[in-house]
VMD Tcl script that builds the backbone (N, CA, C; Angstrom):
set m [mol new atoms 483]
animate dup $m
set s [atomselect $m all]
$s set {name element resname resid chain x y z} {
  {N N MET 1 A 141.575 97.512 62.354}
  {CA C MET 1 A 140.250 97.058 62.363}
  {C C MET 1 A 140.059 95.743 63.147}
  {N N SER 2 A 141.054 94.892 63.026}
  {CA C SER 2 A 140.920 93.667 63.783}
  {C C SER 2 A 140.885 93.922 65.303}
  {N N GLY 3 A 141.611 94.936 65.781}
  {CA C GLY 3 A 141.549 95.329 67.226}
  {C C GLY 3 A 140.207 95.768 67.583}
  {N N ALA 4 A 139.557 96.605 66.768}
  {CA C ALA 4 A 138.191 97.041 67.046}
  {C C ALA 4 A 137.209 95.848 67.028}
  {N N GLY 5 A 137.449 94.911 66.094}
  {CA C GLY 5 A 136.569 93.761 66.036}
  {C C GLY 5 A 136.593 92.975 67.328}
  {N N ARG 6 A 137.851 92.813 67.818}
  {CA C ARG 6 A 138.032 92.011 69.038}
  {C C ARG 6 A 137.343 92.688 70.257}
  {N N THR 7 A 137.439 94.071 70.304}
  {CA C THR 7 A 136.815 94.780 71.400}
  {C C THR 7 A 135.293 94.682 71.301}
  {N N ILE 8 A 134.768 94.966 70.096}
  {CA C ILE 8 A 133.306 94.728 69.966}
  {C C ILE 8 A 132.881 93.351 70.235}
  {N N GLY 9 A 133.595 92.325 69.699}
  {CA C GLY 9 A 133.281 90.894 69.976}
  {C C GLY 9 A 133.385 90.548 71.399}
  {N N GLY 10 A 134.455 91.128 72.077}
  {CA C GLY 10 A 134.613 90.924 73.531}
  {C C GLY 10 A 133.426 91.465 74.296}
  {N N HIS 11 A 132.936 92.644 73.955}
  {CA C HIS 11 A 131.895 93.284 74.659}
  {C C HIS 11 A 130.561 92.451 74.401}
  {N N LEU 12 A 130.399 92.054 73.197}
  {CA C LEU 12 A 129.227 91.255 72.892}
  {C C LEU 12 A 129.305 89.834 73.655}
  {N N ALA 13 A 130.365 89.267 73.798}
  {CA C ALA 13 A 130.522 88.035 74.604}
  {C C ALA 13 A 130.127 88.368 76.033}
  {N N GLU 14 A 130.644 89.448 76.561}
  {CA C GLU 14 A 130.434 89.840 77.976}
  {C C GLU 14 A 128.943 90.118 78.143}
  {N N ALA 15 A 128.312 90.851 77.202}
  {CA C ALA 15 A 126.949 91.207 77.234}
  {C C ALA 15 A 126.067 89.896 77.258}
  {N N SER 16 A 126.397 89.021 76.365}
  {CA C SER 16 A 125.717 87.741 76.268}
  {C C SER 16 A 125.784 86.922 77.603}
  {N N ALA 17 A 126.964 86.949 78.139}
  {CA C ALA 17 A 127.132 86.247 79.421}
  {C C ALA 17 A 126.339 86.923 80.536}
  {N N LEU 18 A 126.222 88.205 80.555}
  {CA C LEU 18 A 125.416 88.950 81.612}
  {C C LEU 18 A 123.940 88.695 81.440}
  {N N VAL 19 A 123.478 88.631 80.148}
  {CA C VAL 19 A 122.040 88.355 79.868}
  {C C VAL 19 A 121.757 87.016 80.318}
  {N N ALA 20 A 122.592 85.986 79.965}
  {CA C ALA 20 A 122.380 84.635 80.388}
  {C C ALA 20 A 122.355 84.466 81.893}
  {N N LEU 21 A 123.252 85.156 82.565}
  {CA C LEU 21 A 123.297 85.092 84.016}
  {C C LEU 21 A 122.082 85.672 84.685}
  {N N SER 22 A 121.656 86.892 84.085}
  {CA C SER 22 A 120.465 87.482 84.719}
  {C C SER 22 A 119.170 86.645 84.435}
  {N N LEU 23 A 119.113 86.013 83.256}
  {CA C LEU 23 A 118.030 85.077 82.960}
  {C C LEU 23 A 118.004 83.906 83.993}
  {N N SER 24 A 119.160 83.422 84.189}
  {CA C SER 24 A 119.197 82.260 85.079}
  {C C SER 24 A 118.798 82.605 86.578}
  {N N LEU 25 A 119.169 83.823 86.983}
  {CA C LEU 25 A 118.910 84.324 88.273}
  {C C LEU 25 A 117.420 84.592 88.482}
  {N N THR 26 A 116.741 85.119 87.432}
  {CA C THR 26 A 115.392 85.533 87.574}
  {C C THR 26 A 114.399 84.365 87.184}
  {N N ALA 27 A 114.869 83.352 86.514}
  {CA C ALA 27 A 113.994 82.320 85.997}
  {C C ALA 27 A 113.329 81.652 87.210}
  {N N GLY 28 A 114.001 81.301 88.262}
  {CA C GLY 28 A 113.459 80.602 89.331}
  {C C GLY 28 A 112.621 81.620 90.250}
  {N N CYS 29 A 112.779 82.915 90.022}
  {CA C CYS 29 A 112.116 83.880 90.895}
  {C C CYS 29 A 110.888 84.483 90.305}
  {N N SER 30 A 110.690 84.366 88.939}
  {CA C SER 30 A 109.527 85.037 88.355}
  {C C SER 30 A 108.282 84.391 88.727}
  {N N ASP 31 A 108.303 83.113 89.114}
  {CA C ASP 31 A 107.162 82.377 89.578}
  {C C ASP 31 A 107.439 81.725 90.936}
  {N N ALA 32 A 106.776 82.155 91.964}
  {CA C ALA 32 A 107.070 81.619 93.311}
  {C C ALA 32 A 106.952 80.149 93.322}
  {N N ALA 33 A 106.094 79.530 92.475}
  {CA C ALA 33 A 105.863 78.138 92.506}
  {C C ALA 33 A 107.143 77.329 92.053}
  {N N LEU 34 A 107.998 78.065 91.333}
  {CA C LEU 34 A 109.202 77.396 90.829}
  {C C LEU 34 A 110.398 77.450 91.839}
  {N N CYS 35 A 110.137 78.194 92.964}
  {CA C CYS 35 A 111.216 78.348 93.922}
  {C C CYS 35 A 111.046 77.261 94.957}
  {N N GLY 36 A 112.106 76.441 95.174}
  {CA C GLY 36 A 112.107 75.406 96.127}
  {C C GLY 36 A 111.626 74.078 95.572}
  {N N PRO 37 A 111.488 73.092 96.414}
  {CA C PRO 37 A 110.978 71.746 95.883}
  {C C PRO 37 A 109.525 71.874 95.537}
  {N N PRO 38 A 109.112 71.018 94.534}
  {CA C PRO 38 A 107.731 71.066 94.089}
  {C C PRO 38 A 106.824 70.671 95.290}
  {N N SER 39 A 105.706 71.205 95.447}
  {CA C SER 39 A 104.729 70.950 96.543}
  {C C SER 39 A 104.280 69.511 96.465}
  {N N LEU 40 A 104.046 68.914 97.703}
  {CA C LEU 40 A 103.514 67.631 97.805}
  {C C LEU 40 A 102.088 67.812 98.191}
  {N N ASP 41 A 101.108 67.607 97.311}
  {CA C ASP 41 A 99.707 67.946 97.562}
  {C C ASP 41 A 99.001 66.893 98.389}
  {N N GLU 42 A 99.214 65.650 98.142}
  {CA C GLU 42 A 98.553 64.594 98.823}
  {C C GLU 42 A 99.490 64.070 99.928}
  {N N VAL 43 A 99.296 64.522 101.163}
  {CA C VAL 43 A 100.147 64.185 102.225}
  {C C VAL 43 A 99.339 64.041 103.444}
  {N N SER 44 A 99.719 63.041 104.264}
  {CA C SER 44 A 99.063 62.823 105.564}
  {C C SER 44 A 100.153 62.840 106.612}
  {N N ARG 45 A 99.700 62.984 107.925}
  {CA C ARG 45 A 100.674 62.983 109.035}
  {C C ARG 45 A 101.500 61.675 108.951}
  {N N MET 46 A 100.973 60.605 108.604}
  {CA C MET 46 A 101.698 59.298 108.607}
  {C C MET 46 A 102.904 59.414 107.620}
  {N N ASP 47 A 102.785 60.142 106.580}
  {CA C ASP 47 A 103.863 60.378 105.625}
  {C C ASP 47 A 105.018 61.194 106.203}
  {N N LEU 48 A 104.822 61.907 107.215}
  {CA C LEU 48 A 105.772 62.900 107.684}
  {C C LEU 48 A 106.566 62.478 108.920}
  {N N TYR 49 A 106.220 61.406 109.687}
  {CA C TYR 49 A 106.939 61.083 110.882}
  {C C TYR 49 A 108.349 60.780 110.514}
  {N N GLY 50 A 109.276 61.218 111.396}
  {CA C GLY 50 A 110.687 60.920 111.181}
  {C C GLY 50 A 111.493 62.158 111.533}
  {N N THR 51 A 112.798 62.025 111.222}
  {CA C THR 51 A 113.733 63.074 111.593}
  {C C THR 51 A 114.259 63.786 110.225}
  {N N TYR 52 A 114.253 65.119 110.255}
  {CA C TYR 52 A 114.704 65.889 109.158}
  {C C TYR 52 A 116.022 66.719 109.612}
  {N N ALA 53 A 116.945 66.769 108.698}
  {CA C ALA 53 A 118.149 67.547 108.884}
  {C C ALA 53 A 118.174 68.713 107.993}
  {N N GLY 54 A 118.592 69.887 108.485}
  {CA C GLY 54 A 118.621 71.110 107.602}
  {C C GLY 54 A 119.996 71.772 107.739}
  {N N PRO 55 A 119.959 73.069 107.320}
  {CA C PRO 55 A 121.262 73.823 107.309}
  {C C PRO 55 A 121.795 74.035 108.665}
  {N N HIS 56 A 123.168 74.046 108.758}
  {CA C HIS 56 A 123.783 74.459 109.926}
  {C C HIS 56 A 123.477 73.580 111.157}
  {N N GLY 57 A 123.203 72.238 110.871}
  {CA C GLY 57 A 123.029 71.278 112.003}
  {C C GLY 57 A 121.605 71.260 112.498}
  {N N SER 58 A 120.638 71.985 111.924}
  {CA C SER 58 A 119.322 71.983 112.461}
  {C C SER 58 A 118.727 70.587 112.263}
  {N N ARG 59 A 117.863 70.197 113.293}
  {CA C ARG 59 A 117.166 68.849 113.205}
  {C C ARG 59 A 115.750 69.069 113.759}
  {N N LEU 60 A 114.877 68.389 113.062}
  {CA C LEU 60 A 113.489 68.377 113.551}
  {C C LEU 60 A 112.963 66.936 113.397}
  {N N THR 61 A 112.440 66.512 114.627}
  {CA C THR 61 A 111.823 65.154 114.597}
  {C C THR 61 A 110.417 65.242 114.921}
  {N N LEU 62 A 109.600 64.659 113.994}
  {CA C LEU 62 A 108.138 64.649 114.034}
  {C C LEU 62 A 107.718 63.257 114.558}
  {N N THR 63 A 106.903 63.144 115.658}
  {CA C THR 63 A 106.532 61.858 116.232}
  {C C THR 63 A 105.036 61.900 116.478}
  {N N ASN 64 A 104.570 60.611 116.783}
  {CA C ASN 64 A 103.180 60.437 117.158}
  {C C ASN 64 A 103.277 59.636 118.471}
  {N N ILE 65 A 102.767 60.242 119.494}
  {CA C ILE 65 A 102.742 59.577 120.835}
  {C C ILE 65 A 101.488 58.881 121.114}
  {N N GLY 66 A 100.656 58.686 120.156}
  {CA C GLY 66 A 99.442 57.949 120.339}
  {C C GLY 66 A 98.235 58.797 120.111}
  {N N GLY 67 A 97.136 58.190 119.577}
  {CA C GLY 67 A 95.945 59.002 119.392}
  {C C GLY 67 A 96.080 60.084 118.388}
  {N N THR 68 A 95.696 61.244 118.731}
  {CA C THR 68 A 95.753 62.381 117.747}
  {C C THR 68 A 96.917 63.308 118.116}
  {N N THR 69 A 97.641 63.002 119.163}
  {CA C THR 69 A 98.736 63.825 119.703}
  {C C THR 69 A 99.983 63.665 118.878}
  {N N VAL 70 A 100.502 64.669 118.243}
  {CA C VAL 70 A 101.762 64.607 117.371}
  {C C VAL 70 A 102.621 65.628 117.944}
  {N N THR 71 A 103.859 65.244 118.279}
  {CA C THR 71 A 104.868 66.072 118.888}
  {C C THR 71 A 106.077 66.244 118.022}
  {N N PHE 72 A 106.869 67.221 118.408}
  {CA C PHE 72 A 108.210 67.373 117.740}
  {C C PHE 72 A 109.221 67.816 118.748}
  {N N THR 73 A 110.475 67.599 118.366}
  {CA C THR 73 A 111.569 68.111 119.039}
  {C C THR 73 A 112.445 68.820 117.988}
  {N N ALA 74 A 113.083 69.952 118.447}
  {CA C ALA 74 A 113.914 70.714 117.455}
  {C C ALA 74 A 115.270 71.008 118.134}
  {N N ARG 75 A 116.231 70.848 117.313}
  {CA C ARG 75 A 117.656 71.179 117.837}
  {C C ARG 75 A 118.274 72.047 116.793}
  {N N ASP 76 A 119.018 73.109 117.335}
  {CA C ASP 76 A 119.656 74.081 116.502}
  {C C ASP 76 A 118.662 74.721 115.463}
  {N N TRP 77 A 117.425 75.003 116.048}
  {CA C TRP 77 A 116.374 75.501 115.224}
  {C C TRP 77 A 116.404 77.025 115.079}
  {N N PRO 78 A 116.113 77.612 113.910}
  {CA C PRO 78 A 116.179 79.036 113.729}
  {C C PRO 78 A 115.423 79.856 114.731}
  {N N ALA 79 A 116.031 80.724 115.390}
  {CA C ALA 79 A 115.314 81.541 116.366}
  {C C ALA 79 A 114.538 82.639 115.886}
  {N N GLU 80 A 114.727 82.825 114.528}
  {CA C GLU 80 A 113.950 83.860 113.828}
  {C C GLU 80 A 113.222 83.240 112.578}
  {N N ASN 81 A 112.508 84.013 111.897}
  {CA C ASN 81 A 111.788 83.450 110.746}
  {C C ASN 81 A 112.041 84.241 109.436}
  {N N GLY 82 A 113.033 85.114 109.423}
  {CA C GLY 82 A 113.343 85.895 108.255}
  {C C GLY 82 A 114.520 85.299 107.416}
  {N N VAL 83 A 115.075 86.063 106.538}
  {CA C VAL 83 A 116.187 85.656 105.631}
  {C C VAL 83 A 117.389 85.319 106.432}
  {N N GLY 84 A 117.514 85.880 107.633}
  {CA C GLY 84 A 118.754 85.612 108.517}
  {C C GLY 84 A 118.885 84.201 108.859}
  {N N ILE 85 A 117.905 83.356 108.719}
  {CA C ILE 85 A 118.004 81.881 109.083}
  {C C ILE 85 A 118.928 81.152 108.138}
  {N N LEU 86 A 119.264 81.826 106.994}
  {CA C LEU 86 A 120.125 81.109 106.040}
  {C C LEU 86 A 121.624 81.341 106.394}
  {N N ALA 87 A 121.892 82.336 107.240}
  {CA C ALA 87 A 123.255 82.609 107.597}
  {C C ALA 87 A 123.777 81.572 108.560}
  {N N GLU 88 A 125.110 81.253 108.385}
  {CA C GLU 88 A 125.685 80.197 109.250}
  {C C GLU 88 A 125.706 80.584 110.703}
  {N N ASP 89 A 125.756 81.807 111.036}
  {CA C ASP 89 A 125.796 82.341 112.393}
  {C C ASP 89 A 124.487 82.700 112.965}
  {N N ALA 90 A 123.413 82.336 112.274}
  {CA C ALA 90 A 122.055 82.784 112.717}
  {C C ALA 90 A 121.777 82.133 114.123}
  {N N PRO 91 A 121.096 82.955 114.995}
  {CA C PRO 91 A 120.824 82.397 116.326}
  {C C PRO 91 A 119.903 81.166 116.218}
  {N N THR 92 A 120.124 80.180 117.114}
  {CA C THR 92 A 119.368 78.996 117.120}
  {C C THR 92 A 118.929 78.614 118.562}
  {N N PHE 93 A 118.088 77.617 118.813}
  {CA C PHE 93 A 117.655 77.188 120.047}
  {C C PHE 93 A 117.165 75.751 119.938}
  {N N GLY 94 A 116.897 75.178 121.051}
  {CA C GLY 94 A 116.244 73.757 121.063}
  {C C GLY 94 A 114.991 73.939 121.758}
  {N N GLY 95 A 114.032 73.061 121.348}
  {CA C GLY 95 A 112.706 73.104 122.014}
  {C C GLY 95 A 111.911 71.950 121.543}
  {N N LYS 96 A 110.618 71.925 122.077}
  {CA C LYS 96 A 109.675 70.855 121.668}
  {C C LYS 96 A 108.296 71.452 121.704}
  {N N GLY 97 A 107.355 70.646 121.233}
  {CA C GLY 97 A 105.992 71.067 121.190}
  {C C GLY 97 A 105.127 70.125 120.396}
  {N N THR 98 A 104.022 70.635 119.851}
  {CA C THR 98 A 103.148 69.923 118.956}
  {C C THR 98 A 103.120 70.469 117.596}
  {N N TRP 99 A 102.817 69.629 116.618}
  {CA C TRP 99 A 102.717 70.141 115.242}
  {C C TRP 99 A 101.419 69.655 114.609}
  {N N SER 100 A 101.048 70.315 113.557}
  {CA C SER 100 A 99.807 69.987 112.872}
  {C C SER 100 A 99.999 70.134 111.376}
  {N N LEU 101 A 99.305 69.293 110.611}
  {CA C LEU 101 A 99.164 69.410 109.215}
  {C C LEU 101 A 97.968 70.178 108.807}
  {N N VAL 102 A 98.133 71.337 108.198}
  {CA C VAL 102 A 97.067 72.293 108.121}
  {C C VAL 102 A 96.557 72.546 106.717}
  {N N ASN 103 A 96.615 71.587 105.834}
  {CA C ASN 103 A 96.218 71.808 104.490}
  {C C ASN 103 A 94.887 70.960 104.213}
  {N N ASP 104 A 94.086 71.584 103.332}
  {CA C ASP 104 A 92.932 70.833 102.935}
  {C C ASP 104 A 93.282 69.854 101.767}
  {N N PRO 105 A 92.535 68.744 101.583}
  {CA C PRO 105 A 92.930 67.828 100.541}
  {C C PRO 105 A 93.083 68.546 99.224}
  {N N GLY 106 A 94.100 68.223 98.493}
  {CA C GLY 106 A 94.409 68.801 97.194}
  {C C GLY 106 A 95.173 70.079 97.233}
  {N N GLU 107 A 95.437 70.616 98.426}
  {CA C GLU 107 A 96.306 71.862 98.600}
  {C C GLU 107 A 97.689 71.450 99.025}
  {N N ALA 108 A 98.575 72.298 98.791}
  {CA C ALA 108 A 100.038 72.014 99.129}
  {C C ALA 108 A 100.066 71.706 100.650}
  {N N GLY 109 A 100.898 70.754 100.966}
  {CA C GLY 109 A 101.100 70.405 102.429}
  {C C GLY 109 A 101.768 71.543 103.168}
  {N N LEU 110 A 101.279 71.776 104.399}
  {CA C LEU 110 A 101.766 72.874 105.238}
  {C C LEU 110 A 101.740 72.374 106.700}
  {N N ILE 111 A 102.853 72.545 107.368}
  {CA C ILE 111 A 103.013 72.151 108.713}
  {C C ILE 111 A 103.180 73.337 109.606}
  {N N ARG 112 A 102.497 73.369 110.756}
  {CA C ARG 112 A 102.670 74.416 111.800}
  {C C ARG 112 A 103.261 73.837 113.039}
  {N N LEU 113 A 104.238 74.475 113.619}
  {CA C LEU 113 A 104.859 74.050 114.828}
  {C C LEU 113 A 104.444 74.997 115.974}
  {N N SER 114 A 104.057 74.437 117.047}
  {CA C SER 114 A 103.663 75.130 118.280}
  {C C SER 114 A 104.637 74.792 119.379}
  {N N PHE 115 A 105.577 75.728 119.709}
  {CA C PHE 115 A 106.542 75.393 120.700}
  {C C PHE 115 A 105.985 75.515 122.018}
  {N N GLU 116 A 106.266 74.552 122.881}
  {CA C GLU 116 A 105.834 74.542 124.370}
  {C C GLU 116 A 106.851 75.237 125.151}
  {N N ASN 117 A 108.095 74.986 124.892}
  {CA C ASN 117 A 109.198 75.537 125.704}
  {C C ASN 117 A 110.192 76.082 124.735}
  {N N ARG 118 A 110.923 77.041 125.131}
  {CA C ARG 118 A 111.953 77.669 124.233}
  {C C ARG 118 A 112.848 78.528 125.162}
  {N N GLU 119 A 114.080 78.435 124.867}
  {CA C GLU 119 A 115.090 79.194 125.658}
  {C C GLU 119 A 114.695 80.703 125.691}
  {N N THR 120 A 114.820 81.313 126.818}
  {CA C THR 120 A 114.564 82.709 126.902}
  {C C THR 120 A 115.596 83.560 126.313}
  {N N GLY 121 A 115.279 84.765 125.923}
  {CA C GLY 121 A 116.190 85.595 125.273}
  {C C GLY 121 A 116.333 85.496 123.803}
  {N N SER 122 A 115.438 84.679 123.200}
  {CA C SER 122 A 115.427 84.552 121.819}
  {C C SER 122 A 114.972 85.814 121.106}
  {N N PRO 123 A 115.520 86.176 119.968}
  {CA C PRO 123 A 115.296 87.489 119.359}
  {C C PRO 123 A 113.850 87.733 118.848}
  {N N GLY 124 A 113.185 86.685 118.492}
  {CA C GLY 124 A 111.860 86.936 117.866}
  {C C GLY 124 A 111.097 85.648 117.715}
  {N N PRO 125 A 109.977 85.708 117.013}
  {CA C PRO 125 A 109.267 84.381 116.749}
  {C C PRO 125 A 110.160 83.465 115.867}
  {N N PRO 126 A 110.175 82.182 116.292}
  {CA C PRO 126 A 111.014 81.256 115.497}
  {C C PRO 126 A 110.315 80.818 114.230}
  {N N LEU 127 A 111.041 80.103 113.387}
  {CA C LEU 127 A 110.465 79.481 112.202}
  {C C LEU 127 A 109.390 78.539 112.696}
  {N N GLN 128 A 108.128 78.738 112.323}
  {CA C GLN 128 A 107.054 77.870 112.843}
  {C C GLN 128 A 106.180 77.329 111.761}
  {N N GLN 129 A 106.494 77.617 110.437}
  {CA C GLN 129 A 105.594 77.047 109.380}
  {C C GLN 129 A 106.516 76.553 108.306}
  {N N LEU 130 A 106.191 75.353 107.853}
  {CA C LEU 130 A 107.005 74.720 106.794}
  {C C LEU 130 A 106.115 74.126 105.749}
  {N N GLU 131 A 106.463 74.270 104.504}
  {CA C GLU 131 A 105.818 73.554 103.449}
  {C C GLU 131 A 106.329 72.155 103.259}
  {N N VAL 132 A 105.493 71.315 102.717}
  {CA C VAL 132 A 105.909 69.924 102.455}
  {C C VAL 132 A 106.157 69.778 100.911}
  {N N GLY 133 A 107.369 69.362 100.573}
  {CA C GLY 133 A 107.615 69.160 99.117}
  {C C GLY 133 A 108.092 67.773 98.789}
  {N N LYS 134 A 108.287 67.518 97.520}
  {CA C LYS 134 A 108.780 66.273 96.990}
  {C C LYS 134 A 110.234 66.227 97.015}
  {N N GLY 135 A 110.813 65.170 97.592}
  {CA C GLY 135 A 112.303 65.040 97.559}
  {C C GLY 135 A 112.696 64.644 96.112}
  {N N GLU 136 A 113.965 64.883 95.826}
  {CA C GLU 136 A 114.535 64.538 94.553}
  {C C GLU 136 A 114.818 63.082 94.397}
  {N N GLY 137 A 114.286 62.449 93.400}
  {CA C GLY 137 A 114.645 61.076 93.112}
  {C C GLY 137 A 114.053 60.020 93.991}
  {N N ASP 138 A 113.367 60.358 95.021}
  {CA C ASP 138 A 112.800 59.354 95.937}
  {C C ASP 138 A 111.465 59.827 96.480}
  {N N ALA 139 A 110.804 58.952 97.206}
  {CA C ALA 139 A 109.474 59.302 97.683}
  {C C ALA 139 A 109.500 60.097 99.001}
  {N N LYS 140 A 110.650 60.284 99.521}
  {CA C LYS 140 A 110.693 60.919 100.869}
  {C C LYS 140 A 110.332 62.415 100.749}
  {N N PRO 141 A 109.468 62.875 101.599}
  {CA C PRO 141 A 109.118 64.315 101.556}
  {C C PRO 141 A 110.218 65.171 102.130}
  {N N VAL 142 A 110.290 66.363 101.786}
  {CA C VAL 142 A 111.148 67.370 102.344}
  {C C VAL 142 A 110.313 68.489 102.945}
  {N N LEU 143 A 110.945 69.149 103.988}
  {CA C LEU 143 A 110.196 70.244 104.618}
  {C C LEU 143 A 110.918 71.516 104.212}
  {N N PHE 144 A 110.306 72.655 103.990}
  {CA C PHE 144 A 110.995 73.793 103.593}
  {C C PHE 144 A 110.260 75.093 103.875}
  {N N ALA 145 A 111.027 76.179 103.977}
  {CA C ALA 145 A 110.398 77.528 104.106}
  {C C ALA 145 A 111.048 78.465 103.147}
  {N N LYS 146 A 110.305 79.375 102.692}
  {CA C LYS 146 A 110.845 80.430 101.715}
  {C C LYS 146 A 110.796 81.729 102.421}
  {N N PRO 147 A 111.884 81.982 103.199}
  {CA C PRO 147 A 111.882 83.278 104.013}
  {C C PRO 147 A 112.109 84.517 103.032}
  {N N GLY 148 A 111.577 85.597 103.604}
  {CA C GLY 148 A 111.818 86.936 102.902}
  {C C GLY 148 A 110.971 87.171 101.784}
  {N N ASP 149 A 111.348 87.993 100.928}
  {CA C ASP 149 A 110.663 88.521 99.717}
  {C C ASP 149 A 110.327 87.306 98.784}
  {N N PRO 150 A 109.062 87.180 98.452}
  {CA C PRO 150 A 108.727 86.016 97.578}
  {C C PRO 150 A 109.181 86.161 96.136}
  {N N ASP 151 A 109.709 87.394 95.797}
  {CA C ASP 151 A 110.274 87.544 94.460}
  {C C ASP 151 A 111.730 87.159 94.361}
  {N N VAL 152 A 112.368 86.850 95.500}
  {CA C VAL 152 A 113.743 86.444 95.600}
  {C C VAL 152 A 113.697 85.004 96.136}
  {N N CYS 153 A 114.236 84.014 95.361}
  {CA C CYS 153 A 114.169 82.615 95.728}
  {C C CYS 153 A 115.184 82.270 96.768}
  {N N ARG 154 A 114.687 82.153 97.975}
  {CA C ARG 154 A 115.598 81.680 99.114}
  {C C ARG 154 A 114.848 80.549 99.789}
  {N N VAL 155 A 115.552 79.410 100.016}
  {CA C VAL 155 A 114.888 78.283 100.580}
  {C C VAL 155 A 115.676 77.710 101.672}
  {N N TYR 156 A 114.979 77.440 102.800}
  {CA C TYR 156 A 115.545 76.738 104.015}
  {C C TYR 156 A 114.933 75.365 103.911}
  {N N GLU 157 A 115.728 74.379 103.650}
  {CA C GLU 157 A 115.247 72.945 103.309}
  {C C GLU 157 A 115.739 71.985 104.333}
  {N N LEU 158 A 114.841 71.119 104.719}
  {CA C LEU 158 A 115.214 70.012 105.686}
  {C C LEU 158 A 114.880 68.680 104.977}
  {N N GLU 159 A 115.927 67.806 104.840}
  {CA C GLU 159 A 115.717 66.527 104.235}
  {C C GLU 159 A 115.448 65.435 105.233}
  {N N ARG 160 A 114.629 64.512 104.886}
  {CA C ARG 160 A 114.327 63.336 105.811}
  {C C ARG 160 A 115.532 62.495 105.873}
  {N N GLN 161 A 115.895 62.061 107.050}
  {CA C GLN 161 A 116.991 61.179 107.253}
  {C C GLN 161 A 116.586 59.695 107.243}
}
mol reanalyze $m
mol bondsrecalc $m
mol representation Tube
mol addrep $m
């Protein structure tokens, strides 16, 4: 009987561990708002100027060249906009262009990138839209995208340097 008790107890422990694991995997995915950094609602262009570093060496620098013209340069930027951008061997390119903050007051910050030049032969449209979020423990904003299925929490995040 003690052998049977161990087997049942062992199965119960395994089942409990599986339930806990599945709850932890789905907890962040059941609500898209819980996936990634919390949104930064009150944001202006002035808050965003600077250089951001992301996965696999990607860099994005947002600048103001005077007046209303805001430009960016990108290095090792994802050449696609799907879940493949999270892979270490994802195709990248370098480019530049203009950017805009396209949210209404009180809405989550959203940046759009318009590339002026880009290496030819790129596989598809690059990552061109980023959300603005709150960085952990400091006032620096982070930029991020949630590629792919919104029910699966995947985040491409760039931290301000």
